[in-house]
C-alpha positions in Angstrom: 64.9 76.4 -0.9 62.5 74.3 -3.0 63.3 73.9 -6.7 60.3 73.1 -8.9 61.1 71.4 -12.2 59.6 72.7 -15.4 57.6 69.8 -16.9 56.5 70.1 -20.5 55.3 67.3 -22.9 54.3 67.1 -26.5 51.1 65.5 -27.6 49.3 65.0 -30.9 46.5 67.6 -31.4 43.0 66.3 -32.0 41.5 69.3 -33.8 42.3 72.7 -32.2 44.8 73.9 -29.7 45.1 77.6 -28.6 48.3 78.8 -26.9 48.1 80.4 -23.5 45.0 78.5 -22.5 44.5 75.4 -20.4 43.8 72.3 -22.7 42.4 68.9 -22.1 43.8 65.4 -22.5 41.5 63.3 -24.7 41.1 59.7 -23.8 42.9 58.7 -27.0 46.1 60.4 -25.9 45.5 63.6 -27.9 45.1 67.1 -26.6 42.4 69.7 -27.5 40.9 72.9 -26.4 38.4 72.8 -23.5 35.5 72.5 -22.8 35.6 68.8 -21.8 34.3 66.6 -24.6 32.0 63.6 -24.2 34.3 60.7 -23.3 34.9 57.7 -25.6 34.7 54.0 -24.9 37.1 51.1 -24.5 35.8 47.5 -24.9 37.3 44.3 -23.8 37.1 40.9 -25.6 33.7 39.3 -25.9 33.2 36.0 -24.1 30.6 33.2 -24.5 29.3 32.1 -21.1 28.1 28.8 -22.7 27.6 27.1 -26.0 23.8 27.2 -26.4 21.6 29.2 -28.7 20.3 32.1 -26.6 17.6 34.8 -27.1 15.6 37.2 -24.9 18.5 38.2 -22.6 18.1 40.3 -19.5 21.1 41.5 -17.5 21.0 43.0 -14.0 23.8 44.3 -11.7 24.5 42.4 -8.5 27.6 44.3 -7.4 30.2 46.5 -9.0 31.9 43.4 -10.3 29.1 40.9 -10.9 26.0 40.6 -13.1 23.2 38.0 -13.4 22.0 37.3 -16.9 18.8 35.4 -17.7 17.9 34.2 -21.1 16.0 31.6 -23.1 18.0 28.6 -24.0 16.7 28.4 -27.6 17.9 24.8 -27.9 15.6 23.6 -25.0 13.4 26.7 -25.0 13.8 26.8 -21.2 14.7 29.7 -19.0 18.4 29.8 -17.9 20.5 32.1 -15.8 24.2 32.6 -15.2 26.4 35.0 -13.1 29.3 36.8 -14.7 32.2 38.3 -12.8 33.9 41.4 -14.3 37.4 42.7 -13.6 38.2 45.7 -15.7 37.2 44.4 -19.1 37.9 40.7 -18.3 34.8 38.5 -17.8 34.7 35.1 -16.1 31.6 33.0 -16.1 29.8 30.9 -13.5 27.9 27.8 -14.2 24.5 28.4 -16.0 21.5 26.8 -14.5 18.1 25.8 -15.9 15.3 27.5 -14.0 12.2 25.8 -15.5 11.1 23.1 -17.9 8.6 24.9 -20.0 8.7 26.9 -23.2 9.7 30.4 -22.1 9.2 33.7 -24.0 10.1 37.1 -22.6 11.8 37.5 -19.3 13.0 40.5 -17.2 15.3 40.4 -14.2 15.8 43.0 -11.5 18.1 43.1 -8.5 16.7 43.2 -5.0 20.1 43.0 -3.2 23.6 41.7 -4.1 22.4 38.2 -3.3 18.8 38.3 -4.5 17.1 38.8 -7.9 13.5 38.8 -8.9 12.8 37.3 -12.4 9.5 37.6 -14.2 8.9 35.5 -17.3 6.4 34.3 -19.9 5.5 30.7 -19.5 4.5 30.1 -23.2 3.3 26.5 -22.4 0.6 27.7 -20.0 0.2 31.1 -21.6 0.8 32.7 -18.2 3.1 35.2 -16.4 5.3 33.6 -13.7 7.9 34.9 -11.3 10.8 33.5 -9.2 13.2 34.8 -6.6 16.8 33.8 -7.2 19.4 33.6 -4.4 23.0 34.2 -5.4 26.2 33.3 -3.6 29.3 34.1 -5.6 28.4 32.5 -9.0 26.0 29.9 -7.5 22.3 30.5 -8.2 19.6 28.9 -6.1 16.0 29.1 -7.5 13.0 29.7 -5.3 9.6 28.4 -6.2 8.2 29.2 -9.7 5.1 31.1 -8.8 2.1 32.1 -11.0 1.5 35.9 -11.2 -1.3 35.9 -13.8 -2.9 33.4 -16.2 -5.8 35.4 -17.5 -4.2 36.0 -20.9 -0.9 35.1 -22.6 1.8 37.7 -22.2 3.1 39.4 -25.3 5.9 41.2 -23.4 7.3 41.3 -19.9 9.2 44.1 -18.1 10.1 44.4 -14.4 11.0 47.5 -12.4 12.6 47.4 -8.9 10.7 49.7 -6.5 12.5 48.6 -3.3 14.4 45.6 -1.9 11.1 43.9 -1.3 8.9 45.3 -4.1 8.8 45.0 -7.9 6.4 46.4 -10.5 5.8 43.9 -13.4 4.4 45.0 -16.7 3.0 42.8 -19.5 0.9 43.2 -22.6 -1.8 40.6 -23.2 -2.7 38.7 -26.3 -6.4 39.2 -25.6 -6.5 43.0 -26.1 -2.8 43.9 -26.3 -3.2 46.5 -23.5 -0.4 47.1 -21.0 -1.1 45.8 -17.5 0.9 46.1 -14.3 1.0 44.4 -11.0 3.1 44.9 -7.8 4.7 41.8 -6.3 5.9 41.9 -2.7 8.8 39.7 -1.8 9.6 38.0 1.5 12.8 35.9 1.4 12.5 33.6 -1.6 8.7 33.9 -1.9 6.4 36.6 -3.1 2.7 37.6 -3.3 1.1 39.5 -6.2 -1.3 42.4 -6.0 -4.1 43.2 -8.4 -3.5 43.3 -12.1 -4.3 46.8 -13.3 -4.9 48.0 -16.9 -2.5 50.9 -17.1 -3.9 52.6 -20.2 -6.7 51.2 -22.4 -4.8 51.5 -25.6 -2.9 49.1 -27.8 0.6 49.0 -26.3 3.9 47.5 -27.4 7.6 48.0 -26.6 6.5 48.9 -23.1 9.3 49.9 -20.7 9.4 51.7 -17.4 11.7 53.3 -14.8 11.1 54.0 -11.1 11.4 57.7 -10.1 10.7 56.7 -6.5 9.3 53.7 -4.6 5.8 55.1 -5.3 6.2 56.7 -8.7 7.0 55.1 -12.1 7.3 56.4 -15.6 6.0 54.0 -18.3 6.8 54.5 -22.0 5.3 52.6 -24.9 4.2 52.6 -28.5 0.6 53.7 -28.5 -1.0 51.5 -31.2 -4.4 53.2 -30.7 -2.9 56.6 -31.7 -2.3 57.8 -35.3 0.9 56.2 -36.7 1.9 54.4 -33.4 3.4 57.4 -31.6 5.5 57.2 -28.4 3.5 57.9 -25.3 4.3 58.0 -21.6 2.5 58.2 -18.3 3.2 58.4 -14.6 1.9 55.6 -12.4 1.4 56.4 -8.7 1.5 53.5 -6.2 -0.3 53.5 -2.8 -2.1 51.4 -0.3 -1.0 48.2 1.4 2.4 47.2 0.0 2.0 50.1 -2.5 0.0 47.6 -4.6 -2.7 50.0 -5.7 -1.8 51.5 -9.1 -3.2 54.8 -10.4 -2.4 56.1 -13.9 -1.6 59.7 -14.7 -2.3 61.4 -18.0 -1.5 59.4 -21.1 1.0 61.9 -22.7 2.2 62.0 -26.4 6.0 62.3 -26.4 6.6 62.5 -30.2 4.9 62.3 -33.6 6.8 59.3 -34.9 6.1 55.6 -35.2 8.3 54.4 -32.3 9.6 50.9 -31.5 12.5 49.3 -29.6 11.9 51.8 -26.8 14.3 52.1 -23.8 14.4 54.5 -21.0 16.6 55.5 -18.1 16.2 58.0 -15.2 18.7 60.8 -15.1 17.1 62.0 -11.9 13.7 61.7 -10.0 12.4 64.4 -12.4 14.1 63.6 -15.7 14.1 60.6 -17.9 15.9 59.9 -21.2 14.0 57.8 -23.7 15.6 56.3 -26.8 13.9 54.5 -29.6 13.8 53.3 -33.2 12.1 56.0 -35.3 10.1 53.9 -37.9 8.8 57.1 -39.5 12.4 58.3 -40.3 14.2 55.3 -41.8 14.4 53.4 -38.4 17.1 55.8 -37.2 17.9 55.8 -33.5 16.3 58.8 -31.8 16.3 60.1 -28.2 14.4 62.6 -26.1 14.5 63.9 -22.5 11.2 64.3 -20.6 10.8 66.2 -17.4 8.4 65.2 -14.7 6.5 67.4 -12.2 4.1 65.2 -10.1 2.1 63.3 -12.8 2.8 65.8 -15.6 5.3 64.9 -18.3 6.9 67.6 -20.5 8.9 66.4 -23.5 12.0 68.2 -24.7 13.2 68.3 -28.3 13.7 65.0 -30.2 17.2 64.4 -31.5 18.3 61.9 -34.2 21.3 60.1 -32.9 22.5 58.3 -36.1 21.7 57.8 -39.7 21.3 54.0 -39.8 18.5 51.7 -39.1 18.9 50.6 -35.4 17.5 47.7 -33.5 17.7 46.2 -29.9 18.3 49.5 -28.2 19.2 49.7 -24.5 20.0 52.9 -22.4 21.7 53.3 -19.1 22.4 56.4 -16.9 26.1 57.2 -16.3 25.4 60.4 -14.3 22.7 63.1 -14.0 24.2 64.6 -17.2 25.2 61.6 -19.2 23.9 58.3 -20.5 25.1 55.4 -22.8 23.0 53.8 -25.5 23.9 50.4 -27.0 22.2 49.1 -30.1 22.5 47.0 -33.2 22.8 49.1 -36.4 21.1 46.5 -38.6 20.9 49.0 -41.4 24.7 49.0 -41.4 27.2 46.4 -40.1 24.9 45.0 -37.4 27.9 45.1 -35.0 27.2 45.9 -31.4 27.5 49.7 -31.2 27.5 52.2 -28.3 27.3 56.0 -28.0 27.6 58.2 -24.9 25.1 61.1 -24.7 25.6 64.3 -22.8 22.5 65.9 -21.3 22.0 69.4 -20.1 18.3 70.0 -19.1 16.5 68.5 -22.1 19.3 69.2 -24.6 21.1 66.1 -25.8 24.6 66.1 -27.2 25.9 63.1 -29.0 29.4 61.6 -28.5 31.5 59.4 -30.7 29.8 56.2 -32.1 31.9 53.2 -31.1 31.7 49.7 -32.6 32.1 47.3 -29.7 32.6 44.1 -31.6 32.7 42.8 -35.2 29.8 40.4 -35.3 26.0 40.9 -35.8 24.5 41.4 -32.3 20.9 41.0 -31.4 18.8 40.7 -28.1 21.0 43.4 -26.5 20.8 44.0 -22.7 23.2 45.8 -20.4 23.9 46.4 -16.7 25.8 49.4 -15.1 28.6 48.3 -12.9 29.8 51.8 -12.1 29.7 55.3 -13.7 32.5 54.2 -16.1 31.9 50.5 -16.4 29.1 48.6 -18.3 28.5 45.0 -19.1 26.6 44.3 -22.3 25.1 41.0 -23.2 23.8 40.0 -26.7 23.2 37.1 -29.0 26.2 36.5 -31.3 24.7 36.4 -34.8 27.4 34.0 -36.1 27.4 31.4 -33.3 23.9 32.3 -32.0 25.4 31.9 -28.5 25.0 34.2 -25.6 28.0 36.7 -25.5 29.0 39.4 -23.1 31.5 42.2 -23.3 32.7 44.8 -20.7 32.9 48.5 -21.7 34.8 51.2 -19.9 34.2 54.9 -20.4 37.4 56.9 -20.8 37.5 60.2 -19.0 38.8 63.4 -20.6 40.5 65.8 -18.1 42.2 69.3 -18.0 45.9 68.8 -18.6 48.0 72.0 -18.6 48.8 75.2 -20.4 49.3 75.0 -24.1 52.5 76.7 -25.1 51.7 76.6 -28.8 49.2 75.3 -31.3 51.2 72.2 -32.2 50.9 70.2 -29.0 53.5 71.4 -26.5 51.9 71.6 -23.0 53.3 72.8 -19.7 52.2 70.6 -16.8 54.2 72.1 -14.0 56.7 74.8 -13.2 57.1 78.3 -14.7 55.2 79.1 -17.9 57.4 81.7 -19.7 57.1 83.6 -22.9 53.4 83.4 -23.8 52.0 86.0 -21.4 52.6 89.7 -21.3 50.3 91.3 -18.8 50.0 89.1 -15.7 49.6 90.9 -12.4 52.5 89.9 -10.1 51.4 88.1 -6.9 47.9 87.4 -8.2 46.4 83.9 -8.2 45.2 82.7 -11.6 42.4 80.3 -12.5 40.9 78.7 -15.6 37.3 78.5 -16.7 35.4 75.6 -18.4 36.7 76.9 -21.8 40.3 77.0 -20.7 40.6 80.8 -20.5 43.1 81.9 -17.8 41.7 84.6 -15.6 41.8 86.0 -12.0 38.2 85.0 -11.4 38.3 82.6 -8.4 35.1 81.0 -9.6 37.3 78.9 -11.9 39.8 76.1 -11.1 43.0 77.2 -9.5 46.0 77.2 -11.8 48.9 79.1 -10.3 50.4 82.4 -9.3 52.0 85.2 -11.4 55.6 85.8 -10.6 55.8 88.8 -12.9 54.0 90.1 -16.0 55.4 87.2 -18.2 55.8 84.3 -15.8 53.1 82.1 -14.3 54.1 79.4 -11.7 52.1 76.2 -11.8 52.8 74.5 -8.5 50.8 71.3 -8.9 49.8 69.1 -11.8 46.2 69.8 -12.9 45.9 66.2 -14.0 46.5 63.9 -11.1 
């Protein structure tokens, strides 16, 4: 005969707990009714990879435990890079290297493989766009040849998007007309060749960002300075021909009716993209919107205001097809590095808890996703002005057990007695997303009824 222990525990209640329902364990150790809430965040200690003034940071994941960060050393004005190793929320730094000896403006790094990164940057000395392939072994960085991509006009912004392990799409705005241009670069080993520079849209463009939907399809989002009040616009670029270097622009689509800056975007799927931005029409608050894509047609969902504070240096990353994280500097408040997890269902966005990640003014924010629950964020420390980095983990909420009362007593295993009156003996019982206990097998299995008042939970719900 097997004897199964009755296991009950008491927890603090977050807001609401209903007896005779399955409840969830919140990441802060409290319990609450289902459905599962958007998880919270836990941040480690910030580290300074070096002791130089740093701006224009760009972070890109190499592996699930390593990130390459490029930045302008503002003491020398030269382009630097360093590899960071992450274990949990602990960060160790490699040795930073200097990549060039010219005044460097914007830069954007994308990973080709765990040992190879393509880096596009503005050579402000020559008023030209350059690129370089970096080879990484552990924390050692070896630079390929610094290669001219375009020198027809000084870049006003640089943004790179990885299409494949050998192909990158590079955007830049030009000082001549301030239009957005794009070019495909094709990489072989540590060298690359550039395709033809293409004017994406003949409108004044700033805060240009992009995300690949496939190796031949890219969504580009930007502030349209030629539109009334600098609205957010987006379009689909289709790539074809040799090396997919021919760029064709889809319809230039208005996404909102707000003056939009500090734009960031991340793909939830091949047909869905989340765009976050600073709404300059509405007190510079952080806003977000999900757009859906069918071919080259973009359909915006409803805009949502994420906070009520002026927000700067926004950066978004996808955690799953139904969730994303946005990090930013709330310059209208503390200025401390802040993060928020967003839940997404279709084009509906649900906001999670706003979490302060540090206690120092943080600018030039960039981030890299290590896994679905681990993010590395880089920023300029407003006090020291040095490059800083911090690792953030998302904390998962999970179903726990049956609430025996409204004050926090939960049965995890064994016979639940005294809170039911009409169970069907011998029937299997399940619970739905709201925690309701039913005989509907579409839910998650809970246990079996021994009699009208006793339900046997054989196994822990929370493993």
